[in-house]
mmJSON file of the N, C-alpha and C atoms, coordinates in Angstrom:
{"data_MODEL":{"atom_site":{
"group_PDB":["ATOM","ATOM","ATOM","ATOM","ATOM","ATOM","ATOM","ATOM","ATOM","ATOM","ATOM","ATOM","ATOM","ATOM","ATOM","ATOM","ATOM","ATOM","ATOM","ATOM","ATOM","ATOM","ATOM","ATOM","ATOM","ATOM","ATOM","ATOM","ATOM","ATOM","ATOM","ATOM","ATOM","ATOM","ATOM","ATOM","ATOM","ATOM","ATOM","ATOM","ATOM","ATOM","ATOM","ATOM","ATOM","ATOM","ATOM","ATOM","ATOM","ATOM","ATOM","ATOM","ATOM","ATOM","ATOM","ATOM","ATOM","ATOM","ATOM","ATOM","ATOM","ATOM","ATOM","ATOM","ATOM","ATOM","ATOM","ATOM","ATOM","ATOM","ATOM","ATOM","ATOM","ATOM","ATOM","ATOM","ATOM","ATOM","ATOM","ATOM","ATOM","ATOM","ATOM","ATOM","ATOM","ATOM","ATOM","ATOM","ATOM","ATOM","ATOM","ATOM","ATOM","ATOM","ATOM","ATOM","ATOM","ATOM","ATOM","ATOM","ATOM","ATOM","ATOM","ATOM","ATOM","ATOM","ATOM","ATOM","ATOM","ATOM","ATOM","ATOM","ATOM","ATOM","ATOM","ATOM","ATOM","ATOM","ATOM","ATOM","ATOM","ATOM","ATOM","ATOM","ATOM","ATOM","ATOM","ATOM","ATOM","ATOM","ATOM","ATOM","ATOM","ATOM","ATOM","ATOM","ATOM","ATOM","ATOM","ATOM","ATOM","ATOM","ATOM","ATOM","ATOM","ATOM","ATOM","ATOM","ATOM","ATOM","ATOM","ATOM","ATOM","ATOM","ATOM","ATOM","ATOM","ATOM","ATOM","ATOM","ATOM","ATOM","ATOM","ATOM","ATOM","ATOM","ATOM","ATOM","ATOM","ATOM","ATOM","ATOM","ATOM","ATOM","ATOM","ATOM","ATOM","ATOM","ATOM","ATOM","ATOM","ATOM","ATOM","ATOM","ATOM","ATOM","ATOM","ATOM","ATOM","ATOM","ATOM","ATOM","ATOM","ATOM","ATOM","ATOM","ATOM","ATOM","ATOM","ATOM","ATOM","ATOM","ATOM","ATOM","ATOM","ATOM","ATOM","ATOM","ATOM","ATOM","ATOM","ATOM","ATOM","ATOM","ATOM","ATOM"],
"id":[1,2,3,4,5,6,7,8,9,10,11,12,13,14,15,16,17,18,19,20,21,22,23,24,25,26,27,28,29,30,31,32,33,34,35,36,37,38,39,40,41,42,43,44,45,46,47,48,49,50,51,52,53,54,55,56,57,58,59,60,61,62,63,64,65,66,67,68,69,70,71,72,73,74,75,76,77,78,79,80,81,82,83,84,85,86,87,88,89,90,91,92,93,94,95,96,97,98,99,100,101,102,103,104,105,106,107,108,109,110,111,112,113,114,115,116,117,118,119,120,121,122,123,124,125,126,127,128,129,130,131,132,133,134,135,136,137,138,139,140,141,142,143,144,145,146,147,148,149,150,151,152,153,154,155,156,157,158,159,160,161,162,163,164,165,166,167,168,169,170,171,172,173,174,175,176,177,178,179,180,181,182,183,184,185,186,187,188,189,190,191,192,193,194,195,196,197,198,199,200,201,202,203,204,205,206,207,208,209,210,211,212,213,214,215,216],
"type_symbol":["N","C","C","N","C","C","N","C","C","N","C","C","N","C","C","N","C","C","N","C","C","N","C","C","N","C","C","N","C","C","N","C","C","N","C","C","N","C","C","N","C","C","N","C","C","N","C","C","N","C","C","N","C","C","N","C","C","N","C","C","N","C","C","N","C","C","N","C","C","N","C","C","N","C","C","N","C","C","N","C","C","N","C","C","N","C","C","N","C","C","N","C","C","N","C","C","N","C","C","N","C","C","N","C","C","N","C","C","N","C","C","N","C","C","N","C","C","N","C","C","N","C","C","N","C","C","N","C","C","N","C","C","N","C","C","N","C","C","N","C","C","N","C","C","N","C","C","N","C","C","N","C","C","N","C","C","N","C","C","N","C","C","N","C","C","N","C","C","N","C","C","N","C","C","N","C","C","N","C","C","N","C","C","N","C","C","N","C","C","N","C","C","N","C","C","N","C","C","N","C","C","N","C","C","N","C","C","N","C","C","N","C","C","N","C","C"],
"label_atom_id":["N","CA","C","N","CA","C","N","CA","C","N","CA","C","N","CA","C","N","CA","C","N","CA","C","N","CA","C","N","CA","C","N","CA","C","N","CA","C","N","CA","C","N","CA","C","N","CA","C","N","CA","C","N","CA","C","N","CA","C","N","CA","C","N","CA","C","N","CA","C","N","CA","C","N","CA","C","N","CA","C","N","CA","C","N","CA","C","N","CA","C","N","CA","C","N","CA","C","N","CA","C","N","CA","C","N","CA","C","N","CA","C","N","CA","C","N","CA","C","N","CA","C","N","CA","C","N","CA","C","N","CA","C","N","CA","C","N","CA","C","N","CA","C","N","CA","C","N","CA","C","N","CA","C","N","CA","C","N","CA","C","N","CA","C","N","CA","C","N","CA","C","N","CA","C","N","CA","C","N","CA","C","N","CA","C","N","CA","C","N","CA","C","N","CA","C","N","CA","C","N","CA","C","N","CA","C","N","CA","C","N","CA","C","N","CA","C","N","CA","C","N","CA","C","N","CA","C","N","CA","C","N","CA","C","N","CA","C","N","CA","C","N","CA","C","N","CA","C","N","CA","C"],
"label_alt_id":[null,null,null,null,null,null,null,null,null,null,null,null,null,null,null,null,null,null,null,null,null,null,null,null,null,null,null,null,null,null,null,null,null,null,null,null,null,null,null,null,null,null,null,null,null,null,null,null,null,null,null,null,null,null,null,null,null,null,null,null,null,null,null,null,null,null,null,null,null,null,null,null,null,null,null,null,null,null,null,null,null,null,null,null,null,null,null,null,null,null,null,null,null,null,null,null,null,null,null,null,null,null,null,null,null,null,null,null,null,null,null,null,null,null,null,null,null,null,null,null,null,null,null,null,null,null,null,null,null,null,null,null,null,null,null,null,null,null,null,null,null,null,null,null,null,null,null,null,null,null,null,null,null,null,null,null,null,null,null,null,null,null,null,null,null,null,null,null,null,null,null,null,null,null,null,null,null,null,null,null,null,null,null,null,null,null,null,null,null,null,null,null,null,null,null,null,null,null,null,null,null,null,null,null,null,null,null,null,null,null,null,null,null,null,null,null],
"label_comp_id":["UNK","UNK","UNK","UNK","UNK","UNK","UNK","UNK","UNK","UNK","UNK","UNK","UNK","UNK","UNK","UNK","UNK","UNK","UNK","UNK","UNK","UNK","UNK","UNK","UNK","UNK","UNK","UNK","UNK","UNK","UNK","UNK","UNK","UNK","UNK","UNK","UNK","UNK","UNK","UNK","UNK","UNK","UNK","UNK","UNK","UNK","UNK","UNK","UNK","UNK","UNK","UNK","UNK","UNK","UNK","UNK","UNK","UNK","UNK","UNK","UNK","UNK","UNK","UNK","UNK","UNK","UNK","UNK","UNK","UNK","UNK","UNK","UNK","UNK","UNK","UNK","UNK","UNK","UNK","UNK","UNK","UNK","UNK","UNK","UNK","UNK","UNK","UNK","UNK","UNK","UNK","UNK","UNK","UNK","UNK","UNK","UNK","UNK","UNK","UNK","UNK","UNK","UNK","UNK","UNK","UNK","UNK","UNK","UNK","UNK","UNK","UNK","UNK","UNK","UNK","UNK","UNK","UNK","UNK","UNK","UNK","UNK","UNK","UNK","UNK","UNK","UNK","UNK","UNK","UNK","UNK","UNK","UNK","UNK","UNK","UNK","UNK","UNK","UNK","UNK","UNK","UNK","UNK","UNK","UNK","UNK","UNK","UNK","UNK","UNK","UNK","UNK","UNK","UNK","UNK","UNK","UNK","UNK","UNK","UNK","UNK","UNK","UNK","UNK","UNK","UNK","UNK","UNK","UNK","UNK","UNK","UNK","UNK","UNK","UNK","UNK","UNK","UNK","UNK","UNK","UNK","UNK","UNK","UNK","UNK","UNK","UNK","UNK","UNK","UNK","UNK","UNK","UNK","UNK","UNK","UNK","UNK","UNK","UNK","UNK","UNK","UNK","UNK","UNK","UNK","UNK","UNK","UNK","UNK","UNK","UNK","UNK","UNK","UNK","UNK","UNK"],
"label_asym_id":["A","A","A","A","A","A","A","A","A","A","A","A","A","A","A","A","A","A","A","A","A","A","A","A","A","A","A","A","A","A","A","A","A","A","A","A","A","A","A","A","A","A","A","A","A","A","A","A","A","A","A","A","A","A","A","A","A","A","A","A","A","A","A","A","A","A","A","A","A","A","A","A","A","A","A","A","A","A","A","A","A","A","A","A","A","A","A","A","A","A","A","A","A","A","A","A","A","A","A","A","A","A","A","A","A","A","A","A","A","A","A","A","A","A","A","A","A","A","A","A","A","A","A","A","A","A","A","A","A","A","A","A","A","A","A","A","A","A","A","A","A","A","A","A","A","A","A","A","A","A","A","A","A","A","A","A","A","A","A","A","A","A","A","A","A","A","A","A","A","A","A","A","A","A","A","A","A","A","A","A","A","A","A","A","A","A","A","A","A","A","A","A","A","A","A","A","A","A","A","A","A","A","A","A","A","A","A","A","A","A","A","A","A","A","A","A"],
"label_entity_id":["1","1","1","1","1","1","1","1","1","1","1","1","1","1","1","1","1","1","1","1","1","1","1","1","1","1","1","1","1","1","1","1","1","1","1","1","1","1","1","1","1","1","1","1","1","1","1","1","1","1","1","1","1","1","1","1","1","1","1","1","1","1","1","1","1","1","1","1","1","1","1","1","1","1","1","1","1","1","1","1","1","1","1","1","1","1","1","1","1","1","1","1","1","1","1","1","1","1","1","1","1","1","1","1","1","1","1","1","1","1","1","1","1","1","1","1","1","1","1","1","1","1","1","1","1","1","1","1","1","1","1","1","1","1","1","1","1","1","1","1","1","1","1","1","1","1","1","1","1","1","1","1","1","1","1","1","1","1","1","1","1","1","1","1","1","1","1","1","1","1","1","1","1","1","1","1","1","1","1","1","1","1","1","1","1","1","1","1","1","1","1","1","1","1","1","1","1","1","1","1","1","1","1","1","1","1","1","1","1","1","1","1","1","1","1","1"],
"label_seq_id":[1,1,1,2,2,2,3,3,3,4,4,4,5,5,5,6,6,6,7,7,7,8,8,8,9,9,9,10,10,10,11,11,11,12,12,12,13,13,13,14,14,14,15,15,15,16,16,16,17,17,17,18,18,18,19,19,19,20,20,20,21,21,21,22,22,22,23,23,23,24,24,24,25,25,25,26,26,26,27,27,27,28,28,28,29,29,29,30,30,30,31,31,31,32,32,32,33,33,33,34,34,34,35,35,35,36,36,36,37,37,37,38,38,38,39,39,39,40,40,40,41,41,41,42,42,42,43,43,43,44,44,44,45,45,45,46,46,46,47,47,47,48,48,48,49,49,49,50,50,50,51,51,51,52,52,52,53,53,53,54,54,54,55,55,55,56,56,56,57,57,57,58,58,58,59,59,59,60,60,60,61,61,61,62,62,62,63,63,63,64,64,64,65,65,65,66,66,66,67,67,67,68,68,68,69,69,69,70,70,70,71,71,71,72,72,72],
"pdbx_PDB_ins_code":[null,null,null,null,null,null,null,null,null,null,null,null,null,null,null,null,null,null,null,null,null,null,null,null,null,null,null,null,null,null,null,null,null,null,null,null,null,null,null,null,null,null,null,null,null,null,null,null,null,null,null,null,null,null,null,null,null,null,null,null,null,null,null,null,null,null,null,null,null,null,null,null,null,null,null,null,null,null,null,null,null,null,null,null,null,null,null,null,null,null,null,null,null,null,null,null,null,null,null,null,null,null,null,null,null,null,null,null,null,null,null,null,null,null,null,null,null,null,null,null,null,null,null,null,null,null,null,null,null,null,null,null,null,null,null,null,null,null,null,null,null,null,null,null,null,null,null,null,null,null,null,null,null,null,null,null,null,null,null,null,null,null,null,null,null,null,null,null,null,null,null,null,null,null,null,null,null,null,null,null,null,null,null,null,null,null,null,null,null,null,null,null,null,null,null,null,null,null,null,null,null,null,null,null,null,null,null,null,null,null,null,null,null,null,null,null],
"Cartn_x":[6.435,7.053,7.947,8.56,9.49,8.892,7.651,7.045,6.422,6.57,6.014,4.55,3.656,2.243,1.711,2.093,1.597,2.054,3.282,3.76,3.057,2.84,2.138,0.73,0.048,-1.342,-1.389,-0.435,-0.397,-0.162,0.723,0.999,-0.316,-0.967,-2.193,-3.258,-3.381,-4.375,-4.079,-2.762,-2.404,-2.867,-2.879,-3.248,-4.679,-5.509,-6.909,-7.62,-7.342,-7.956,-7.705,-6.532,-6.21,-7.0,-7.078,-7.875,-9.305,-9.809,-11.2,-11.405,-10.509,-10.559,-10.534,-9.667,-9.589,-10.91,-11.476,-12.783,-13.917,-13.841,-14.964,-14.875,-13.688,-13.538,-12.948,-12.374,-11.725,-10.234,-9.511,-8.07,-7.453,-7.953,-7.428,-7.543,-8.701,-8.909,-8.114,-8.01,-7.247,-5.764,-5.294,-3.88,-3.503,-4.395,-4.135,-4.087,-4.994,-4.983,-3.686,-3.207,-1.981,-0.834,-0.74,0.305,0.272,-0.912,-1.044,-0.638,-1.028,-0.659,0.856,1.529,3.013,3.751,3.04,3.667,4.314,3.864,4.383,3.744,2.539,1.777,0.992,0.517,-0.25,-1.645,-2.339,-3.79,-4.609,-5.642,-6.547,-5.767,-5.047,-4.138,-4.947,-6.145,-6.889,-7.47,-7.502,-8.077,-9.58,-10.101,-11.612,-12.074,-13.186,-14.253,-14.09,-12.981,-12.777,-12.607,-13.444,-13.392,-12.458,-11.673,-10.906,-11.732,-11.136,-11.84,-12.24,-13.242,-13.619,-12.533,-12.601,-11.636,-11.652,-12.777,-12.898,-12.305,-12.58,-12.01,-10.476,-10.027,-8.569,-7.911,-8.517,-7.997,-7.963,-8.981,-8.996,-7.867,-7.598,-6.531,-5.211,-5.04,-3.791,-3.479,-4.583,-4.404,-3.944,-4.546,-4.159,-2.709,-2.218,-0.792,0.056,-0.289,0.495,0.358,-0.804,-0.974,-0.3,-0.251,0.371,1.864,2.396,3.792,4.208,3.3,3.58,4.382,4.659,5.504,6.958,7.73,9.193,9.78],
"Cartn_y":[3.677,3.285,4.435,5.173,6.232,7.26,7.604,8.683,8.237,6.956,6.43,6.033,6.948,6.746,5.547,5.398,4.327,2.976,2.89,1.582,1.326,2.311,2.102,1.674,2.275,1.93,0.466,0.087,-1.26,-2.289,-1.939,-2.843,-3.02,-1.908,-1.968,-2.765,-2.605,-3.298,-4.814,-5.224,-6.674,-7.244,-6.428,-6.917,-6.749,-6.383,-6.153,-7.335,-8.567,-9.707,-9.674,-9.274,-9.149,-8.063,-6.893,-5.776,-6.217,-6.977,-7.436,-8.355,-9.266,-10.172,-9.421,-8.438,-7.614,-6.886,-6.352,-5.628,-6.637,-7.797,-8.772,-9.404,-9.783,-10.576,-9.781,-8.617,-7.862,-8.059,-6.966,-7.066,-7.939,-7.903,-8.727,-10.219,-10.664,-12.049,-12.533,-11.722,-12.111,-12.083,-11.122,-11.067,-12.255,-12.642,-13.822,-15.053,-15.167,-16.384,-16.454,-15.303,-15.261,-15.714,-15.146,-15.498,-16.976,-17.509,-18.951,-19.79,-19.381,-20.099,-20.091,-18.984,-18.894,-19.552,-20.07,-20.684,-19.757,-18.53,-17.532,-17.613,-18.183,-18.358,-19.642,-20.181,-21.402,-21.071,-22.08,-21.89,-21.509,-20.758,-20.217,-19.249,-18.38,-17.44,-16.21,-16.039,-14.886,-15.095,-14.062,-14.186,-14.262,-15.05,-15.078,-13.702,-13.259,-14.021,-13.874,-13.381,-13.21,-14.563,-14.837,-16.077,-15.955,-16.962,-16.992,-17.328,-17.362,-17.665,-19.144,-19.455,-20.866,-21.551,-22.875,-23.596,-23.175,-23.018,-22.6,-21.16,-20.243,-18.938,-18.979,-19.857,-19.974,-20.455,-21.423,-21.902,-20.777,-19.963,-18.827,-17.871,-17.618,-16.67,-17.308,-18.601,-19.315,-19.196,-19.338,-19.242,-17.795,-16.808,-15.439,-15.228,-15.766,-15.636,-16.252,-17.404,-18.06,-17.313,-16.929,-16.219,-14.918,-14.208,-12.9,-12.928,-14.131,-14.276,-13.676,-13.801,-13.224,-14.16,-15.329,-16.279,-15.977,-16.33,-16.194,-17.298],
"Cartn_z":[3.573,2.336,1.846,2.735,2.383,1.466,1.672,0.93,-0.41,-0.743,-1.984,-1.764,-2.019,-1.779,-2.566,-3.803,-4.647,-4.116,-3.686,-3.102,-1.824,-0.943,0.314,0.064,-0.929,-1.238,-1.801,-2.625,-3.165,-2.077,-1.145,0.024,0.883,1.078,1.879,1.138,-0.18,-0.958,-0.928,-0.974,-0.918,0.445,1.455,2.778,3.081,2.107,2.317,2.965,2.605,3.302,4.813,5.216,6.655,7.279,6.612,7.152,7.313,6.336,6.429,7.609,7.857,9.009,10.279,10.381,11.574,11.865,10.791,10.965,11.32,10.735,11.039,12.404,12.792,14.041,15.189,14.946,16.03,15.978,16.159,16.04,17.121,18.3,19.41,19.103,18.639,18.35,17.164,16.096,14.926,15.311,15.987,16.326,17.203,18.15,18.969,18.12,17.164,16.277,15.482,15.003,14.212,15.128,16.324,17.264,17.619,17.769,18.057,16.862,15.669,14.446,14.229,14.563,14.409,15.536,16.537,17.692,18.692,18.655,19.605,20.937,20.979,22.237,22.077,23.216,23.167,22.798,22.283,21.918,23.064,22.82,23.831,24.706,24.066,24.783,25.353,24.938,25.336,26.738,27.488,28.852,28.802,29.73,29.855,30.206,29.722,28.977,27.457,26.977,25.53,24.888,23.886,23.157,21.923,21.69,20.468,19.292,18.141,16.891,16.873,16.103,15.887,15.102,15.037,14.245,12.812,12.235,10.773,10.618,11.529,11.448,11.634,12.506,12.658,11.425,10.723,9.456,8.405,8.387,7.461,7.795,9.007,9.399,9.078,9.33,9.016,7.499,6.702,5.269,4.834,5.524,5.261,5.58,6.702,7.101,6.029,5.534,4.457,3.178,2.747,1.432,1.444,2.556,2.574,2.909,3.129,3.43,4.774,5.78,7.054,8.003,7.535,8.318,8.086,9.056,8.886,8.057],
"occupancy":[1.0,1.0,1.0,1.0,1.0,1.0,1.0,1.0,1.0,1.0,1.0,1.0,1.0,1.0,1.0,1.0,1.0,1.0,1.0,1.0,1.0,1.0,1.0,1.0,1.0,1.0,1.0,1.0,1.0,1.0,1.0,1.0,1.0,1.0,1.0,1.0,1.0,1.0,1.0,1.0,1.0,1.0,1.0,1.0,1.0,1.0,1.0,1.0,1.0,1.0,1.0,1.0,1.0,1.0,1.0,1.0,1.0,1.0,1.0,1.0,1.0,1.0,1.0,1.0,1.0,1.0,1.0,1.0,1.0,1.0,1.0,1.0,1.0,1.0,1.0,1.0,1.0,1.0,1.0,1.0,1.0,1.0,1.0,1.0,1.0,1.0,1.0,1.0,1.0,1.0,1.0,1.0,1.0,1.0,1.0,1.0,1.0,1.0,1.0,1.0,1.0,1.0,1.0,1.0,1.0,1.0,1.0,1.0,1.0,1.0,1.0,1.0,1.0,1.0,1.0,1.0,1.0,1.0,1.0,1.0,1.0,1.0,1.0,1.0,1.0,1.0,1.0,1.0,1.0,1.0,1.0,1.0,1.0,1.0,1.0,1.0,1.0,1.0,1.0,1.0,1.0,1.0,1.0,1.0,1.0,1.0,1.0,1.0,1.0,1.0,1.0,1.0,1.0,1.0,1.0,1.0,1.0,1.0,1.0,1.0,1.0,1.0,1.0,1.0,1.0,1.0,1.0,1.0,1.0,1.0,1.0,1.0,1.0,1.0,1.0,1.0,1.0,1.0,1.0,1.0,1.0,1.0,1.0,1.0,1.0,1.0,1.0,1.0,1.0,1.0,1.0,1.0,1.0,1.0,1.0,1.0,1.0,1.0,1.0,1.0,1.0,1.0,1.0,1.0,1.0,1.0,1.0,1.0,1.0,1.0,1.0,1.0,1.0,1.0,1.0,1.0],
"B_iso_or_equiv":[0.0,0.0,0.0,0.0,0.0,0.0,0.0,0.0,0.0,0.0,0.0,0.0,0.0,0.0,0.0,0.0,0.0,0.0,0.0,0.0,0.0,0.0,0.0,0.0,0.0,0.0,0.0,0.0,0.0,0.0,0.0,0.0,0.0,0.0,0.0,0.0,0.0,0.0,0.0,0.0,0.0,0.0,0.0,0.0,0.0,0.0,0.0,0.0,0.0,0.0,0.0,0.0,0.0,0.0,0.0,0.0,0.0,0.0,0.0,0.0,0.0,0.0,0.0,0.0,0.0,0.0,0.0,0.0,0.0,0.0,0.0,0.0,0.0,0.0,0.0,0.0,0.0,0.0,0.0,0.0,0.0,0.0,0.0,0.0,0.0,0.0,0.0,0.0,0.0,0.0,0.0,0.0,0.0,0.0,0.0,0.0,0.0,0.0,0.0,0.0,0.0,0.0,0.0,0.0,0.0,0.0,0.0,0.0,0.0,0.0,0.0,0.0,0.0,0.0,0.0,0.0,0.0,0.0,0.0,0.0,0.0,0.0,0.0,0.0,0.0,0.0,0.0,0.0,0.0,0.0,0.0,0.0,0.0,0.0,0.0,0.0,0.0,0.0,0.0,0.0,0.0,0.0,0.0,0.0,0.0,0.0,0.0,0.0,0.0,0.0,0.0,0.0,0.0,0.0,0.0,0.0,0.0,0.0,0.0,0.0,0.0,0.0,0.0,0.0,0.0,0.0,0.0,0.0,0.0,0.0,0.0,0.0,0.0,0.0,0.0,0.0,0.0,0.0,0.0,0.0,0.0,0.0,0.0,0.0,0.0,0.0,0.0,0.0,0.0,0.0,0.0,0.0,0.0,0.0,0.0,0.0,0.0,0.0,0.0,0.0,0.0,0.0,0.0,0.0,0.0,0.0,0.0,0.0,0.0,0.0,0.0,0.0,0.0,0.0,0.0,0.0],
"pdbx_formal_charge":[null,null,null,null,null,null,null,null,null,null,null,null,null,null,null,null,null,null,null,null,null,null,null,null,null,null,null,null,null,null,null,null,null,null,null,null,null,null,null,null,null,null,null,null,null,null,null,null,null,null,null,null,null,null,null,null,null,null,null,null,null,null,null,null,null,null,null,null,null,null,null,null,null,null,null,null,null,null,null,null,null,null,null,null,null,null,null,null,null,null,null,null,null,null,null,null,null,null,null,null,null,null,null,null,null,null,null,null,null,null,null,null,null,null,null,null,null,null,null,null,null,null,null,null,null,null,null,null,null,null,null,null,null,null,null,null,null,null,null,null,null,null,null,null,null,null,null,null,null,null,null,null,null,null,null,null,null,null,null,null,null,null,null,null,null,null,null,null,null,null,null,null,null,null,null,null,null,null,null,null,null,null,null,null,null,null,null,null,null,null,null,null,null,null,null,null,null,null,null,null,null,null,null,null,null,null,null,null,null,null,null,null,null,null,null,null],
"auth_seq_id":[1,1,1,2,2,2,3,3,3,4,4,4,5,5,5,6,6,6,7,7,7,8,8,8,9,9,9,10,10,10,11,11,11,12,12,12,13,13,13,14,14,14,15,15,15,16,16,16,17,17,17,18,18,18,19,19,19,20,20,20,21,21,21,22,22,22,23,23,23,24,24,24,25,25,25,26,26,26,27,27,27,28,28,28,29,29,29,30,30,30,31,31,31,32,32,32,33,33,33,34,34,34,35,35,35,36,36,36,37,37,37,38,38,38,39,39,39,40,40,40,41,41,41,42,42,42,43,43,43,44,44,44,45,45,45,46,46,46,47,47,47,48,48,48,49,49,49,50,50,50,51,51,51,52,52,52,53,53,53,54,54,54,55,55,55,56,56,56,57,57,57,58,58,58,59,59,59,60,60,60,61,61,61,62,62,62,63,63,63,64,64,64,65,65,65,66,66,66,67,67,67,68,68,68,69,69,69,70,70,70,71,71,71,72,72,72],
"auth_comp_id":["UNK","UNK","UNK","UNK","UNK","UNK","UNK","UNK","UNK","UNK","UNK","UNK","UNK","UNK","UNK","UNK","UNK","UNK","UNK","UNK","UNK","UNK","UNK","UNK","UNK","UNK","UNK","UNK","UNK","UNK","UNK","UNK","UNK","UNK","UNK","UNK","UNK","UNK","UNK","UNK","UNK","UNK","UNK","UNK","UNK","UNK","UNK","UNK","UNK","UNK","UNK","UNK","UNK","UNK","UNK","UNK","UNK","UNK","UNK","UNK","UNK","UNK","UNK","UNK","UNK","UNK","UNK","UNK","UNK","UNK","UNK","UNK","UNK","UNK","UNK","UNK","UNK","UNK","UNK","UNK","UNK","UNK","UNK","UNK","UNK","UNK","UNK","UNK","UNK","UNK","UNK","UNK","UNK","UNK","UNK","UNK","UNK","UNK","UNK","UNK","UNK","UNK","UNK","UNK","UNK","UNK","UNK","UNK","UNK","UNK","UNK","UNK","UNK","UNK","UNK","UNK","UNK","UNK","UNK","UNK","UNK","UNK","UNK","UNK","UNK","UNK","UNK","UNK","UNK","UNK","UNK","UNK","UNK","UNK","UNK","UNK","UNK","UNK","UNK","UNK","UNK","UNK","UNK","UNK","UNK","UNK","UNK","UNK","UNK","UNK","UNK","UNK","UNK","UNK","UNK","UNK","UNK","UNK","UNK","UNK","UNK","UNK","UNK","UNK","UNK","UNK","UNK","UNK","UNK","UNK","UNK","UNK","UNK","UNK","UNK","UNK","UNK","UNK","UNK","UNK","UNK","UNK","UNK","UNK","UNK","UNK","UNK","UNK","UNK","UNK","UNK","UNK","UNK","UNK","UNK","UNK","UNK","UNK","UNK","UNK","UNK","UNK","UNK","UNK","UNK","UNK","UNK","UNK","UNK","UNK","UNK","UNK","UNK","UNK","UNK","UNK"],
"auth_asym_id":["A","A","A","A","A","A","A","A","A","A","A","A","A","A","A","A","A","A","A","A","A","A","A","A","A","A","A","A","A","A","A","A","A","A","A","A","A","A","A","A","A","A","A","A","A","A","A","A","A","A","A","A","A","A","A","A","A","A","A","A","A","A","A","A","A","A","A","A","A","A","A","A","A","A","A","A","A","A","A","A","A","A","A","A","A","A","A","A","A","A","A","A","A","A","A","A","A","A","A","A","A","A","A","A","A","A","A","A","A","A","A","A","A","A","A","A","A","A","A","A","A","A","A","A","A","A","A","A","A","A","A","A","A","A","A","A","A","A","A","A","A","A","A","A","A","A","A","A","A","A","A","A","A","A","A","A","A","A","A","A","A","A","A","A","A","A","A","A","A","A","A","A","A","A","A","A","A","A","A","A","A","A","A","A","A","A","A","A","A","A","A","A","A","A","A","A","A","A","A","A","A","A","A","A","A","A","A","A","A","A","A","A","A","A","A","A"],
"auth_atom_id":["N","CA","C","N","CA","C","N","CA","C","N","CA","C","N","CA","C","N","CA","C","N","CA","C","N","CA","C","N","CA","C","N","CA","C","N","CA","C","N","CA","C","N","CA","C","N","CA","C","N","CA","C","N","CA","C","N","CA","C","N","CA","C","N","CA","C","N","CA","C","N","CA","C","N","CA","C","N","CA","C","N","CA","C","N","CA","C","N","CA","C","N","CA","C","N","CA","C","N","CA","C","N","CA","C","N","CA","C","N","CA","C","N","CA","C","N","CA","C","N","CA","C","N","CA","C","N","CA","C","N","CA","C","N","CA","C","N","CA","C","N","CA","C","N","CA","C","N","CA","C","N","CA","C","N","CA","C","N","CA","C","N","CA","C","N","CA","C","N","CA","C","N","CA","C","N","CA","C","N","CA","C","N","CA","C","N","CA","C","N","CA","C","N","CA","C","N","CA","C","N","CA","C","N","CA","C","N","CA","C","N","CA","C","N","CA","C","N","CA","C","N","CA","C","N","CA","C","N","CA","C","N","CA","C","N","CA","C","N","CA","C","N","CA","C","N","CA","C","N","CA","C"],
"pdbx_PDB_model_num":[1,1,1,1,1,1,1,1,1,1,1,1,1,1,1,1,1,1,1,1,1,1,1,1,1,1,1,1,1,1,1,1,1,1,1,1,1,1,1,1,1,1,1,1,1,1,1,1,1,1,1,1,1,1,1,1,1,1,1,1,1,1,1,1,1,1,1,1,1,1,1,1,1,1,1,1,1,1,1,1,1,1,1,1,1,1,1,1,1,1,1,1,1,1,1,1,1,1,1,1,1,1,1,1,1,1,1,1,1,1,1,1,1,1,1,1,1,1,1,1,1,1,1,1,1,1,1,1,1,1,1,1,1,1,1,1,1,1,1,1,1,1,1,1,1,1,1,1,1,1,1,1,1,1,1,1,1,1,1,1,1,1,1,1,1,1,1,1,1,1,1,1,1,1,1,1,1,1,1,1,1,1,1,1,1,1,1,1,1,1,1,1,1,1,1,1,1,1,1,1,1,1,1,1,1,1,1,1,1,1,1,1,1,1,1,1]
}}}
């Protein structure tokens, strides 16, 4: 944030629900769910034996993407 610590902290705080999801489910699984939600990859994009998120967890991640304005 160009050296603006307060702005960087505020941006990070706005994204806290995403940080929480990454910590809870793992960055790989959440990132895959986001990519799948955005249509960047097909569903079940993770290689075996890694399991993707459940349907409910995917819906939660999709809501995060929308709420945080991470869609184009």
